[in-house]
N, C-alpha and C positions, 0 to 999 in steps of 0.2 A: 723566860721564867714561866713555869707552868703553875698557875694558881690553883688548879684543881687538885694537885698533889698535896697541897698544904693541908686541906681539910679531909682528904681521903675520900671525897665523894666524886661522883661523876658529873661535875658541873661543866657546862659548855660556856666559855667566855670568848666574846668577840676579840680577836687579836688587836683590833684597832683600839680597844680599851686599854690594853696592856702596853702598847708602844706609844700612846699619847698622840697619835696622828691619825687623821682621817686619810686613808690611802688615796681616795679620789681627789680630795681637795688639797692635800699637802699641809693642812692646818689643823690645829686642835679643834675638836667639835665644839659647837655652841654651848652645850651643857658643861663641858670642861672649862670653857672660858668663864661661864657664869659661876661655876664652883670656885675657880681661882679668885674671881672678883669678890665673892662672898667671904672667902677666907681672909683675903687682904683687908677687907672692911672690918671683919671681926678682930683681926690682929692690930689694926690701926696703922698699917704700913704695907709697902709693897714687898712681895716675896721675890727673891731671886730664883732663877731657874732650878738650882739645886734644892733649895728649900721646898719649892713647889713639887718637884719630882718625889721628894721624900714624903711630903704630906699626901700627895696623890696616891702613892703606893699604899700608905696606911689606910686611906679612905677606901680604896679598892679592896684591901684585905677585910676591912670591916663590913663592906657591902657583901662580900662573899660569905662571911660568917653569918650575916643576917639571912642571906638567900638559902644557905645550907640549913639553918635553923628552921626557916619557914617550910622548906621541903620535907623536913623530918618531923614537923609538928603541924598536923592539919589544923586549919583555922577553927574548925568546930570543936577541937579539943580545948581551946582556950575559953570557950563560952561556958557560963555556969549551967548547971543542970536545971531543967525546967521543973517547976514545982508540981 
């Protein structure tokens, strides 16, 4: 799945983020494990693998939306005008 085609921008996404595995270690990266643990704590129960993959996909989509927004809106444009 090419995430960059969803938003129409030229975003470069590490393929390890998309397939859920660290190619070198053969395991999910530490940050992904932490994110899954946080979501399970928030939900108050363990997530099965299918639920986690669906949630992970939505989180990645949201992250790409934020990244695209940030790239298209320079941070100085968000600051109020100086008096």
